[in-house]
MDAnalysis code that builds the backbone (N, CA, C; Angstrom):
import MDAnalysis as mda
import numpy as np

u = mda.Universe.empty(294, n_residues=98, atom_resindex=np.repeat(np.arange(98), 3), trajectory=True)
u.add_TopologyAttr("name", ["N", "CA", "C"] * 98)
u.add_TopologyAttr("resid", np.arange(1, 99))
u.add_TopologyAttr("resname", ["MET", "LEU", "LYS", "GLN", "VAL", "LEU", "ILE", "ALA", "ALA", "CYS", "LEU", "VAL", "LEU", "PRO", "VAL", "THR", "ALA", "MET", "ALA", "ALA", "GLU", "GLU", "LYS", "LYS", "MET", "THR", "PRO", "GLN", "GLN", "GLN", "LYS", "MET", "ALA", "ALA", "CYS", "ASN", "LYS", "GLU", "ALA", "GLY", "GLU", "LYS", "LYS", "LEU", "GLU", "GLY", "ASP", "ALA", "ARG", "LYS", "GLY", "PHE", "MET", "LYS", "GLU", "CYS", "LEU", "ALA", "ALA", "LYS", "PRO", "ALA", "ALA", "LYS", "VAL", "THR", "GLN", "GLN", "ASP", "LYS", "MET", "LYS", "SER", "CYS", "ASN", "LYS", "ASP", "ALA", "SER", "ALA", "LYS", "ASN", "LEU", "LYS", "GLY", "ASP", "GLU", "ARG", "LYS", "LYS", "PHE", "MET", "SER", "GLU", "CYS", "LEU", "LYS", "GLY"])
u.atoms.positions = np.array([
    [95.696, 108.810, 135.665],
    [96.064, 108.915, 134.267],
    [95.893, 107.574, 133.565],
    [96.413, 106.506, 134.157],
    [96.298, 105.173, 133.571],
    [94.836, 104.760, 133.463],
    [94.068, 105.125, 134.460],
    [92.644, 104.792, 134.463],
    [91.940, 105.462, 133.273],
    [92.289, 106.698, 132.974],
    [91.680, 107.417, 131.856],
    [92.056, 106.786, 130.523],
    [93.307, 106.349, 130.399],
    [93.760, 105.700, 129.168],
    [93.004, 104.395, 128.955],
    [92.832, 103.629, 130.021],
    [92.107, 102.355, 129.919],
    [90.639, 102.579, 129.544],
    [90.037, 103.578, 130.129],
    [88.640, 103.893, 129.804],
    [88.527, 104.304, 128.335],
    [89.440, 105.137, 127.868],
    [89.433, 105.568, 126.468],
    [89.611, 104.380, 125.533],
    [90.513, 103.472, 125.887],
    [90.748, 102.286, 125.059],
    [89.497, 101.410, 124.999],
    [88.820, 101.277, 126.122],
    [87.596, 100.467, 126.167],
    [86.495, 101.071, 125.305],
    [86.491, 102.372, 125.165],
    [85.485, 103.038, 124.343],
    [85.838, 102.991, 122.863],
    [87.116, 103.071, 122.532],
    [87.550, 103.143, 121.139],
    [87.539, 101.772, 120.464],
    [87.949, 100.739, 121.166],
    [88.069, 99.411, 120.551],
    [86.764, 98.893, 119.950],
    [85.629, 98.955, 120.659],
    [84.394, 98.463, 120.035],
    [84.001, 99.254, 118.784],
    [84.229, 100.550, 118.795],
    [83.902, 101.386, 117.638],
    [84.789, 100.992, 116.448],
    [86.066, 100.762, 116.702],
    [86.993, 100.344, 115.661],
    [86.580, 98.989, 115.100],
    [86.180, 98.071, 115.960],
    [85.755, 96.747, 115.515],
    [84.505, 96.841, 114.650],
    [83.578, 97.708, 115.025],
    [82.352, 97.876, 114.234],
    [82.681, 98.445, 112.859],
    [83.581, 99.394, 112.790],
    [83.968, 99.990, 111.513],
    [84.622, 98.954, 110.622],
    [85.442, 98.078, 111.194],
    [86.095, 97.029, 110.410],
    [85.061, 96.048, 109.866],
    [84.043, 95.726, 110.642],
    [82.995, 94.816, 110.190],
    [82.212, 95.402, 109.018],
    [81.963, 96.708, 109.054],
    [81.217, 97.354, 107.986],
    [81.979, 97.297, 106.670],
    [83.302, 97.332, 106.721],
    [84.109, 97.314, 105.516],
    [84.153, 95.937, 104.876],
    [83.825, 94.896, 105.617],
    [83.864, 93.525, 105.110],
    [82.524, 93.168, 104.475],
    [82.209, 93.815, 103.369],
    [80.961, 93.527, 102.687],
    [81.184, 92.417, 101.665],
    [80.168, 91.599, 101.489],
    [80.240, 90.556, 100.477],
    [80.172, 91.214, 99.100],
    [80.577, 90.499, 98.049],
    [80.477, 91.076, 96.707],
    [79.047, 91.524, 96.364],
    [78.051, 90.765, 96.808],
    [76.662, 91.136, 96.539],
    [76.303, 92.429, 97.264],
    [76.775, 92.586, 98.495],
    [76.511, 93.813, 99.247],
    [77.212, 95.003, 98.596],
    [78.423, 94.777, 98.088],
    [79.152, 95.839, 97.402],
    [78.405, 96.258, 96.138],
    [77.884, 95.262, 95.406],
    [77.136, 95.556, 94.185],
    [75.861, 96.325, 94.517],
    [75.183, 95.912, 95.572],
    [73.957, 96.585, 96.003],
    [74.249, 98.035, 96.367],
    [75.339, 98.260, 97.094],
    [75.713, 99.619, 97.491],
    [76.031, 100.476, 96.267],
    [76.751, 99.897, 95.303],
    [77.115, 100.647, 94.095],
    [75.875, 100.987, 93.277],
    [74.974, 100.027, 93.117],
    [73.745, 100.278, 92.362],
    [72.876, 101.313, 93.068],
    [72.786, 101.206, 94.377],
    [71.992, 102.146, 95.162],
    [72.557, 103.560, 95.043],
    [73.878, 103.663, 95.086],
    [74.531, 104.971, 94.958],
    [74.240, 105.568, 93.584],
    [74.360, 104.741, 92.539],
    [74.116, 105.227, 91.181],
    [72.662, 105.659, 91.003],
    [71.735, 104.891, 91.572],
    [70.318, 105.263, 91.495],
    [70.070, 106.588, 92.206],
    [70.756, 106.797, 93.323],
    [70.630, 108.059, 94.056],
    [71.181, 109.228, 93.262],
    [72.325, 109.004, 92.603],
    [72.931, 110.058, 91.788],
    [72.030, 110.441, 90.614],
    [71.308, 109.453, 90.087],
    [70.394, 109.708, 88.964],
    [69.039, 110.230, 89.450],
    [68.876, 110.309, 90.783],
    [67.640, 110.802, 91.405],
    [66.415, 110.006, 90.955],
    [66.586, 108.685, 90.898],
    [65.476, 107.813, 90.506],
    [64.606, 107.516, 91.717],
    [63.297, 107.433, 91.469],
    [62.347, 107.132, 92.539],
    [61.285, 106.181, 92.027],
    [60.615, 105.526, 92.946],
    [59.488, 104.669, 92.625],
    [59.827, 103.539, 91.673],
    [58.943, 103.347, 90.662],
    [59.105, 102.244, 89.718],
    [60.377, 102.375, 88.884],
    [60.771, 103.599, 88.577],
    [62.000, 103.801, 87.804],
    [63.208, 103.304, 88.603],
    [63.211, 103.584, 89.896],
    [64.320, 103.124, 90.748],
    [64.307, 101.603, 90.873],
    [63.111, 101.035, 91.069],
    [63.010, 99.582, 91.185],
    [63.515, 98.896, 89.914],
    [63.129, 99.422, 88.772],
    [63.569, 98.851, 87.498],
    [65.072, 98.968, 87.319],
    [65.596, 100.135, 87.652],
    [67.036, 100.337, 87.538],
    [67.784, 99.384, 88.457],
    [67.335, 99.265, 89.698],
    [68.007, 98.399, 90.657],
    [67.967, 96.947, 90.196],
    [66.850, 96.532, 89.643],
    [66.718, 95.152, 89.161],
    [67.737, 94.884, 88.051],
    [67.830, 95.794, 87.087],
    [68.775, 95.629, 85.983],
    [70.219, 95.710, 86.471],
    [70.477, 96.662, 87.338],
    [71.833, 96.858, 87.842],
    [72.313, 95.632, 88.614],
    [71.477, 95.092, 89.468],
    [71.864, 93.937, 90.272],
    [71.972, 92.666, 89.441],
    [71.234, 92.591, 88.334],
    [71.286, 91.411, 87.467],
    [72.477, 91.449, 86.525],
    [73.038, 92.621, 86.302],
    [74.150, 92.769, 85.360],
    [75.370, 92.007, 85.846],
    [76.040, 91.389, 84.916],
    [77.279, 90.678, 85.220],
    [78.394, 91.694, 85.410],
    [79.302, 91.442, 86.339],
    [80.417, 92.376, 86.509],
    [81.323, 92.353, 85.285],
    [81.905, 93.487, 84.988],
    [82.811, 93.579, 83.839],
    [84.034, 92.703, 84.096],
    [84.536, 92.119, 83.036],
    [85.727, 91.286, 83.166],
    [86.888, 92.136, 83.652],
    [87.645, 91.600, 84.552],
    [88.766, 92.338, 85.113],
    [89.883, 92.432, 84.078],
    [90.392, 93.629, 83.895],
    [91.466, 93.858, 82.936],
    [92.784, 93.477, 83.600],
    [93.531, 92.600, 82.945],
    [94.803, 92.178, 83.509],
    [95.868, 93.234, 83.231],
    [96.949, 93.167, 83.978],
    [98.059, 94.098, 83.788],
    [98.643, 93.929, 82.385],
    [98.673, 92.703, 81.904],
    [99.210, 92.441, 80.569],
    [98.331, 93.095, 79.501],
    [97.017, 93.004, 79.655],
    [96.104, 93.649, 78.709],
    [96.274, 95.163, 78.735],
    [96.448, 95.701, 79.945],
    [96.645, 97.132, 80.095],
    [97.928, 97.569, 79.380],
    [98.989, 96.771, 79.550],
    [100.277, 97.079, 78.936],
    [100.145, 97.092, 77.412],
    [99.444, 96.100, 76.864],
    [99.248, 96.045, 75.412],
    [98.509, 97.280, 74.912],
    [97.453, 97.628, 75.617],
    [96.645, 98.773, 75.224],
    [97.444, 100.077, 75.304],
    [98.176, 100.260, 76.386],
    [98.977, 101.477, 76.557],
    [100.074, 101.554, 75.502],
    [100.718, 100.422, 75.214],
    [101.754, 100.378, 74.178],
    [101.183, 100.771, 72.826],
    [100.015, 100.234, 72.532],
    [99.356, 100.535, 71.257],
    [99.054, 102.032, 71.157],
    [98.524, 102.603, 72.237],
    [98.206, 104.035, 72.247],
    [99.462, 104.892, 72.114],
    [100.535, 104.493, 72.802],
    [101.790, 105.251, 72.735],
    [102.356, 105.196, 71.316],
    [102.263, 104.043, 70.674],
    [102.755, 103.915, 69.297],
    [101.914, 104.745, 68.341],
    [100.591, 104.738, 68.552],
    [99.699, 105.513, 67.691],
    [99.993, 107.008, 67.816],
    [100.419, 107.436, 69.005],
    [100.750, 108.849, 69.221],
    [102.192, 109.148, 68.840],
    [102.910, 108.109, 68.396],
    [104.298, 108.237, 67.952],
    [105.189, 108.834, 69.049],
    [104.982, 108.368, 70.291],
    [105.760, 108.867, 71.418],
    [107.077, 108.117, 71.523],
    [108.110, 108.828, 71.923],
    [109.439, 108.227, 72.067],
    [110.113, 108.773, 73.317],
    [111.095, 108.026, 73.823],
    [111.920, 108.476, 74.939],
    [111.147, 108.791, 76.203],
    [111.485, 109.923, 76.804],
    [110.880, 110.313, 78.078],
    [109.379, 110.540, 77.967],
    [108.929, 111.065, 76.815],
    [107.481, 111.273, 76.625],
    [106.748, 109.937, 76.693],
    [107.327, 108.916, 76.046],
    [106.698, 107.595, 76.044],
    [106.683, 107.012, 77.464],
    [107.805, 107.129, 78.180],
    [107.875, 106.614, 79.547],
    [106.820, 107.267, 80.433],
    [106.707, 108.590, 80.322],
    [105.731, 109.319, 81.131],
    [104.304, 108.882, 80.777],
    [104.029, 108.775, 79.483],
    [102.710, 108.350, 79.034],
    [102.392, 106.947, 79.540],
    [103.344, 106.033, 79.415],
    [103.128, 104.654, 79.843],
    [102.877, 104.581, 81.344],
    [103.631, 105.352, 82.097],
    [103.462, 105.359, 83.542],
    [102.044, 105.808, 83.919],
    [101.600, 106.895, 83.331],
    [100.256, 107.411, 83.608],
    [99.179, 106.435, 83.129],
    [99.379, 105.886, 81.948],
    [98.399, 104.976, 81.355],
    [98.235, 103.727, 82.219],
    [99.332, 103.174, 82.700],
    [99.273, 101.946, 83.481],
    [98.696, 102.167, 84.881],
    [98.767, 103.389, 85.384],
    [98.164, 103.697, 86.682],
    [96.637, 103.682, 86.591],
    [96.118, 104.196, 85.491],
    [94.673, 104.381, 85.352],
    [93.955, 103.230, 84.872],
])
């Protein structure tokens, strides 16, 4: 029984290590994967795909929205909708999650 457990552990550990390595992509690799996925979804091929990939990879990443900016935006939207009390709390909670 112990021998079987040890054999199973020896087989699982390298696979787990390989999976962890795959998840550690550099920002450039992540961008490449995202652009490649989008090109695939758009069913681009040949020169159209090459052009899209070139533009996508050259694009600057969008500025990260801070929690404070999100709060301001959600507050503004809640006020515009004239929400109060529990409705406002629920709206703010959902807005800040997204």
